[in-house]
N, C-alpha and C positions, 0 to 999 in steps of 0.2 A: 887659533880661531879661524873659521872659514871666511873667505873673502865675501864681502857684500854682493848681492846680485846687482846692485846698482853702482858698484865701485867705479865703473868706467864713465859714469855721468853724475858724479857727486863731488862736492867740495866740502871738506870738514876743517873748521877752524876752532881752536880751543885756546883758552887763556885762564889762568888762575888769577882772580882779582882780589886784592886785599881790602875787601869791604864786605859787609853783611849781605846775605842773599836778598833780604827785603829791599835794601837800598839799591842794589843792582837792578832788581826787577822793576822797581819804581822808576829808575832812570830810563828803562827800556819802554815803558808804557805811558809815561806822562809826556805829552807833546811839548810842554814847556822845557823839559829836560832833554828830550830827544834831539831837539834842534842845536843843543850845545855840543853834541859829540858825533852825530851821525855822519858816516861817510869817511873815505880815506883822508889822508893828511892833506889840508889846503882846501877841502871841500866845505860848503855851507849848504844849508837846506831850507827850503820854505814848505811848511806843511799846511796844506789846504783843508785837510780833513783826516781825523785819526780817531776811529770808533773802535776802541779795543774791546771787542766782544766777538764770539763766534758769528761769522756773517758780516761783521763790520768792515767798513771800507777805510783804507789808509791811502790818501793821495798826497804825494809830495813831489817837489822838484829839487833835484841836487844840482848845485852850481859848482862846476869845476873851476880850478884856479885859473884856467885859460879863458874863462867866460862861457864855456859850453854848458848848456842846460840839459839835464837828463830827467825827464818826467818818469815817475814811477807810479804804478797803480798796484795795490796790494789788498787782499782780502784775508782777514783773520779766520782761521779754521777752528782752533781750540786754544783756550786760555785756562791755565790752572795755576792760580796765584799761590806762592811765588815760585813755582817749579818749572812751568812749561809754556812756551808760546809756539804755536804752529800757524804758519801763514802761507798763502799762495801768492807768488809774484806773478801777476796775470798780464803784465806788459812784457815785451820782448827784452831779454830772453825769459821764457817761462820756467819757473821752478817752485818746488815747495821747500820751505825752510823750516826746520825744527830746531828750536833753541831750548836748551835745558840749563837749569840753574841748580847746581849741586852744592850743598853746604859742606865745607871742609875746615873744621876748627876756626869758625868765625869768618872764614874767607869764602869766595864763591868760585867754583870751577864752571865756567860758562862754555858750553859747546854748541857750535852752530853748524848744522848739517844742512847743506842745500842739495836737493836731488832735482836734476833737470829733466825736462820732458824727453830728451834724447841726447845722444852723444854730441851731435852737431851744436845743440844750444849750449852745452857745457863748454865745448871748445870755444864758442863765440864769447862766452862770459870770461874765459881765461885769457884768450889771445886779444880780443877787442877791448874789453872793459878792465882787464887786469884784476880779475875777481879774487885770485888767491892772495896776492899782496894786499889788495884793497880790503879784503876781510880782515887780515892781520892788523892793518893800520886802523880800521874802524874799531876793533875790539881794544886796540891800544889807547885810542882816544877815550873810549868808554871807561877803561880802567883809570886813566888819568883824571877823568871827570869825577868819578864816584870816589876814588881814593883821596881826592882833594875835599871831599865832603858833599859834592853834588849841589843841587838846588832843591831844598825840601819842598814838596808840593804844597800849594796853598790849601788851607782847609776850606771846606765847603759848608754853606748854610743850607740845610735841608728841612723843608716844611712838612710836617705831618698834620693833616686836616681831614676831618669828616665833612662831607657835603651831600646835599640832596641831589637828585638827579637833574633838577633844574638849576643847580649851581648856587645854592645858598649854604652858609655854614651855621647860621642861627636864624630863628624865626624873627618876626617883626618886633617882638618884645625881648629879643635875646634868648628865647627859649631853645634848649638843646636836648629836651627829653625825647626827641625823635631819633637821636643817634643810637644805632644798634652796636652793642659790644658783647662779646662772648669769649670763651676760652680760645677758640680758633683764632680770632682776631688778635687777642692778647699775645698768643704764642707767635704769630706771624710778625706782628709789629715789633714785639720784644726782641726777636732775633736780630732786627735791624737797629733797634734802639741801643743795644748793647755795643754797637760799633761807634757810638759817639761818647765824647767825654765832657761835652759842655751843653747845657740847656739854655735856650733863649726864650724869654717870656715878655709879654706885655704886662703891665701892672695888675690888672684884673685877674688874668689867668694865674699869674704868680701868686697872688694872695689866696686864690682857691687851692693851688698846689700846696702852699705852705700850711694851710689849715688841715691838710689830710696826710700828705705823704710822709713827712718826717717820722710819724709814729705809727703808720698804717701796719707795719710788720709786727708791732707790739700789741695790737688789739686782740681780743679773744677770737679764736678761730679764723685767723686771717687766710685769705685765699692765696693760692700759689702766685698769682699775679700781684697781689698786694705785697707779698714778701719780697719778691724779685724787683719790683719797681720802686719800692721804698728804699731798698739797699741801693739801687742805682741813683735815685734822687738824692740820697744823703752823700753819695760818693762824688758826684760830678760837680764841676764848677757851674754856677748859674750866672746868667747875664740878664738884667731886667731893663727894658726900655721904659723909662718913666721920668717925667719932669717932676712929679710930686714927691717922689722918694729919694731924690738927690740928697746925698749926705747921710742916708741911713746906713748903718753898719750891721751886716749879718755875715756869718761864716760862709766861706766859699761862694759869696755873692758880690756881684758888681752891678752898680746902677749907672745907666747911661741916660743922660738928659738931653743931649744935643749932638751936633756934629756927626750925624748918623753915617754918612759915607766914610769919613775918615776913621771913625771908631770901628766900624765893621771891617774895613780893609785892614786896619791894624790888627784886629782880632784874627782874621783869616791868616795873616802872615805869621802869627805865633805858632810854635810847635804844638802839636796835638792832633786829635782825631776830629771827625765831623762835628759841627755845631747844629743841634736839632732844636727846631722851634715847634712847640706843640700848641695847636689852637691859636689863640692870640690873634684874632683876625685884624684888629687895629695895627698892631706892630707888623703883622705880615703885610698889610696893605702899604705901610710905609716903606718896608724893605722891597716890595715889588716895584713901587714907584721909582726907586733908584737902581732897579735891576741888580739887586744884591743877593737874591736867592738863587742857589745853584741846582737845587733838586726839589722835586715835589713827590710826596706819597699821598695821594688823595683817595680816601675811602668813600666811595660813591654809594650812598644809601638808597634803597629801591623805593623812593617816595618822591612826591612833588610838594614843595612848600608854597609855591606861588608868590611869596614875598619874604623879605627878611634882609639879613646881612649877606651880601654877595661874596662868593669866593674870590673873584678877581675884581679889584676896583682900583682906579687911579693908575692903571698901567700906561705910562706915558709914551711908550715907543714899543714897536714890535719886538718880541722876544721869541726866538725859535726854540722848540723843545724837541727832545728825542725820547720816544718811548723805550724804556728799557725792560719793562715787565708789566703784564697785566695778569691779575689772578682773581678768579671768581671764587668766592667763599660760599660755604653751604647756606649761609643766611640770606644770600642774594646780594650782599655787599660785594662790590668789585674794587680791588685796589689797583690804582694806576700809578706806575712809578715812572716819572719823567726826569730827565736831566736837562739843564739849560745848555744850549749849543752856543758856544762863543767863538768868534774868529780868533785864530791863533796868529 
């Protein structure tokens, strides 16, 4: 094999890790896990920001065992879950790192290739910062962390809600006949819905769902959306926030009457995928008031209601959001996808 044209300014570190690729990738991209293993032996890290998406910024300070602090500034270039991470280390020394995750019989071969801007920068990394041995130790710490089970990432509560342009989710009498839905919206939202395994509702919305979705696929000439969402609804676990339904027993359904913060944090800590809340403005407002919602998919309809039930109500403290995606649909509806930014 011919030598790489960048061989004189690159460092390659590789390790076979006895853990599934998805677990290793999660440990590399979840800030709560990264701080458990990042850096050579004896180092700790403080992450100030870690936005894992193309163009996203990662700011951290590595604390050496002798008390020296090493600020790092990184910009993500490419993310392909769970196969690839490419990022630019834009603080000195400057380099681009390409991290690949290859599956090998249930294990993960992780290869980290750093290409420096010039030979001098590479020599600085090796001689001043001990980059070769430091890379080996870092991957050793990662291997030890994930092979011991790692820290499963907390589940997220994600709100799906239609809203008018002036910020209402229902009219003054609760009417929602203004909401636009079509196959394009169903397909777009459905792709995201399938990533969740738990549905969260308020009582009113839950009773509406129960009246239709369990048998929607069995009706004459059901639509594609009816079939797909009915199957999803019957498969997932359901959580209902209701004081009046406490004690009711239904399959795959749990009713929560109080202790909202404790109950939701306990639910987030259980294994599983995202927890999706559909509509349910009263329940959503209760969750917002306690800062329990981690993501928002807001479908902004092109009309003004003037009055009604507000999208955001009883937000008791400032909450920073990060826009992940905006998509204008052919109907004029615009989907805004935000995530809650939290201090690490």
